[in-house]
C-alpha positions, 0 to 999 in steps of 0.5 A: 423497499420501505425504510424498515426493510432497509434498516433490517437488512443493514442490521443483518449485514452488520451483525457481529461486526465490531466497528471499533476493532475494525478501525483499530486494525486499520490504523495499526496496519498503517502504523506498522507499514510506516514503521517497517518502511522507516526501519528499512530506510534507516537500515538501507541508509546505514548500509549505504554508509557502511558498504558504499552502496544502496541495496535495491531490494529495499526500493523494490519493497518501498515502491511496491508498498506504496503502489499497492496502497495507491491502487487499493485506495484508488479502486475503492474510491472510484467504485465509491464514486469519489473523484479523488480516486483517479488521483490515487490510481495515478499515484499507484500506477506511478509507484507501480512503474517505479517498482518495475524499474527497481525490480529490473535494476535488482535483477541486473545487479544479480546478473539475471538480466543483462 
């Protein structure tokens, strides 16, 4: 391929995309996720003081959010040839394991499993 063919192909692929808007959406999702986790942590802390126990469902959601983030980043980076992607995959796997443990504890609290 010549340089002109590569540029033409790139222009066609990016036609109609607003990169500033995509960046804003990406940042706003991160901020929204952080806000939701902080709000959940605050409410869980309030419930701990009020009722004397923590609600496990919050921890399920907390660990699941970080597992999804870590695995998504890791897979994307590994596919892109970046070595730190393996660190993110490990982090995502750890958070995934914590999610499974939290789900098991939650199901035990509900009496679904013994």
